[in-house]
C-alpha positions in Angstrom: 36.0 39.6 -34.5 36.9 40.4 -37.8 34.6 39.9 -41.4 37.3 36.8 -42.0 36.8 35.6 -38.8 32.8 35.4 -39.1 33.1 34.1 -42.7 35.0 31.1 -41.4 32.2 30.4 -38.8 29.7 30.4 -41.1 31.7 28.9 -43.5 32.3 25.9 -40.3 28.6 25.1 -39.7 27.8 25.0 -43.4 30.0 22.0 -43.7 28.7 20.4 -41.1 25.8 21.0 -41.8 26.7 19.6 -45.5 28.6 16.8 -43.2 25.5 15.2 -41.7 23.2 15.9 -44.2 25.4 13.2 -46.2 24.7 10.6 -44.2 21.0 10.9 -44.6 21.6 10.7 -48.5 19.9 14.2 -49.4 23.7 15.5 -50.7 22.5 16.3 -54.4 19.6 18.7 -53.9 21.6 20.6 -50.9 24.9 20.5 -52.7 23.2 23.2 -54.9 21.9 25.0 -52.3 24.6 24.8 -50.0 27.3 26.5 -53.2 24.4 28.9 -53.3 24.0 29.9 -50.1 27.9 30.0 -48.9 28.5 32.2 -52.4 25.7 34.5 -51.3 27.9 34.2 -47.9 31.2 34.9 -48.8 30.1 38.8 -50.6 28.6 40.1 -47.8 32.2 39.4 -45.1 33.7 41.7 -48.1 34.7 45.1 -47.8 34.0 47.0 -50.7 34.6 51.1 -51.8 31.9 53.0 -52.0 32.8 56.1 -54.0 31.8 55.2 -57.7 35.2 54.8 -60.1 34.3 57.3 -61.8 34.7 61.6 -61.7 31.7 63.1 -62.4 29.3 65.2 -59.5 27.1 63.5 -57.5 23.1 64.3 -56.3 22.9 65.6 -52.8 19.7 67.6 -53.7 21.2 70.8 -55.1 19.2 70.8 -58.0 20.2 69.9 -61.4 23.9 69.1 -61.9 27.1 71.8 -62.7 28.0 71.9 -66.9 26.3 71.3 -69.9 24.3 68.0 -70.6 25.6 66.5 -67.2 24.7 63.5 -66.1 24.7 62.5 -61.9 26.9 59.6 -60.9 25.1 55.9 -60.5 25.8 55.7 -56.9 26.1 52.3 -55.0 22.9 50.3 -54.3 24.2 50.2 -51.1 23.8 54.3 -50.8 20.6 54.7 -50.1 20.4 58.4 -50.1 23.2 61.6 -49.6 21.8 65.2 -48.7 23.8 68.2 -48.6 23.2 70.0 -45.6 24.2 73.9 -44.4 27.8 73.8 -43.3 28.3 76.0 -39.9 31.8 76.6 -41.4 30.3 79.1 -44.6 26.7 79.0 -43.8 25.9 77.4 -47.3 25.1 73.7 -48.5 28.1 72.4 -50.6 28.0 70.2 -54.0 29.8 66.7 -53.9 32.1 65.3 -57.5 34.0 62.4 -57.1 37.4 63.6 -58.4 40.4 61.3 -59.8 43.5 62.7 -58.6 46.2 63.7 -61.3 43.5 64.7 -63.5 41.7 68.0 -65.1 37.8 68.4 -64.6 35.7 71.5 -65.2 31.9 71.4 -63.5 31.1 74.9 -65.1 32.7 77.8 -62.5 34.3 74.8 -61.0 37.8 73.3 -62.6 39.6 71.1 -60.9 43.6 71.1 -61.6 46.2 68.2 -62.4 47.6 69.5 -59.3 45.2 71.6 -57.2 46.8 73.8 -54.0 47.3 71.6 -50.9 45.1 68.9 -51.6 45.8 66.4 -54.6 47.5 63.5 -53.2 48.7 62.2 -56.2 47.1 58.1 -55.8 45.2 58.3 -59.1 42.2 57.4 -56.4 39.1 58.3 -56.3 37.8 60.8 -53.7 34.3 62.3 -53.0 35.4 65.8 -53.0 33.1 68.0 -51.6 32.4 72.6 -52.6 31.1 74.9 -50.5 28.8 77.2 -53.0 28.0 80.8 -52.8 23.7 81.2 -51.7 22.2 80.1 -55.0 24.6 77.4 -55.7 25.9 77.8 -59.0 28.9 79.9 -58.6 32.6 78.4 -55.8 32.1 80.4 -52.9 35.5 79.8 -52.8 37.4 77.6 -55.1 40.8 77.4 -55.6 41.4 74.1 -54.6 41.9 74.9 -51.0 38.2 74.7 -50.1 36.5 71.9 -49.9 34.1 72.1 -47.3 30.7 71.0 -46.3 28.6 68.4 -44.2 26.6 66.0 -46.6 24.8 63.3 -44.1 24.4 59.5 -46.2 21.9 57.2 -45.1 22.6 53.3 -45.9 20.0 50.8 -47.7 20.7 48.6 -45.5 23.0 48.8 -42.4 26.8 48.6 -42.7 27.9 46.0 -39.8 31.3 47.9 -40.5 32.1 51.8 -42.6 34.9 53.0 -42.9 35.6 56.4 -43.5 39.5 57.8 -44.9 39.8 61.3 -44.1 42.0 63.0 -46.9 44.2 66.5 -45.5 43.2 66.9 -42.4 45.2 70.2 -41.5 43.1 72.0 -39.1 41.8 70.6 -35.9 38.0 70.7 -35.1 36.8 71.2 -38.0 35.7 67.7 -39.6 34.4 65.5 -37.6 31.1 62.2 -38.1 28.2 61.3 -36.1 27.2 58.1 -36.6 23.4 56.6 -36.2 21.9 53.3 -35.7 19.0 51.7 -37.7 16.2 53.3 -34.7 17.9 56.7 -35.3 19.9 56.7 -32.7 23.4 58.3 -32.1 25.9 55.7 -31.8 28.9 56.9 -32.5 30.8 60.7 -32.8 34.3 62.2 -33.1 36.5 64.6 -34.2 39.2 64.1 -37.0 42.9 65.0 -35.6 44.8 67.4 -37.4 47.2 66.3 -39.4 50.5 66.8 -42.4 50.3 68.1 -45.7 48.6 65.1 -47.7 47.7 62.9 -44.6 45.0 60.2 -44.4 43.4 59.2 -41.6 41.1 56.0 -41.5 37.6 55.3 -39.0 36.2 52.4 -38.7 32.8 52.1 -36.8 30.1 49.4 -36.9 26.5 48.9 -37.2 25.8 52.1 -39.1 21.9 53.1 -40.8 23.4 56.9 -41.4 26.2 59.1 -40.7 27.0 62.8 -41.2 30.3 64.2 -41.9 30.9 67.6 -41.3 34.0 68.5 -42.9 36.4 70.9 -43.3 36.1 74.4 -42.2 36.6 77.9 -44.0 38.4 80.8 -42.4 39.9 83.6 -44.7 39.7 83.1 -47.9 40.7 79.2 -47.9 39.8 76.7 -45.4 41.3 73.1 -44.6 40.6 71.3 -47.5 39.2 67.7 -46.4 38.4 64.9 -48.7 36.9 61.6 -48.1 36.5 57.9 -48.8 33.5 55.3 -47.7 34.4 50.9 -47.3 31.5 49.9 -46.2 30.2 45.6 -45.5 26.9 45.0 -45.7 25.1 43.0 -42.9 24.3 39.4 -44.4 20.5 39.8 -45.1 18.5 37.8 -43.2 17.4 34.7 -45.9 20.8 34.1 -45.5 20.9 32.8 -42.1 17.1 31.1 -42.7 18.3 28.5 -46.0 21.1 27.3 -43.5 18.2 27.0 -40.7 16.2 25.4 -43.9 19.2 22.9 -44.0 19.1 22.1 -41.0 15.4 21.0 -40.4 15.9 19.8 -44.6 17.9 16.8 -42.0 16.3 16.3 -39.1 12.9 15.5 -41.3 15.2 12.9 -43.7 16.9 11.5 -40.6 13.2 10.2 -39.1 11.9 8.8 -42.6 15.6 6.8 -42.7 14.9 5.9 -38.6 10.6 5.2 -40.0 11.7 3.6 -42.9 14.5 1.4 -41.2 11.3 0.4 -38.0 8.8 -0.8 -41.3 11.1 -3.0 -42.5 
């Protein structure tokens, strides 16, 4: 069932409750609550990008950020944490940045060019961009705009009813994959991204995800299969929102019984 359809069903239910309450004289107090309740439900059903719309480095547990006077980017509250894991292809952990295509950036010894070799979509969009590091983490392992390699575990602050990952420039078979888990830590999905032509963008959508491990790119020789990525998420509605609708029903029932009691006395 699509997010739009889910939202329409919730809206229809709320409207039905509103019409029932209108008949029992509880319109004024419930109207305000209905507006708040429906307003809160609507955003929960809209996909939003979880990539910061600002260039910089992301804290993945590797100590201080790179560059003088630097600070880590602020993540969307939906992302509880991002941890860099040891990548099988490089044998080391990778740093993670947000990069906007078409701009120059320097982070310590790392330099992103406005037009990188093999990895630049030219759209101006913001992408998460891994950088494989040497064992000390102080300098790039191999970084000429061709080795966006890394393995990262994303943990979300709430279960995502829909999680979409966009993969940019996957050109090597078997090098990029994912494993998703539910709120109990059980594996619910795994997959390998197909290779495509230069600059290809592929999309994977998963449901009911609490955490996901992304294995991005693969080192082969001096360079590698550079893969950048984006994540978009739709959070599961808070239980309190649906409880609020249930309260409308209870209030309506109490009001109806009260009016029936009043009529009997009269």
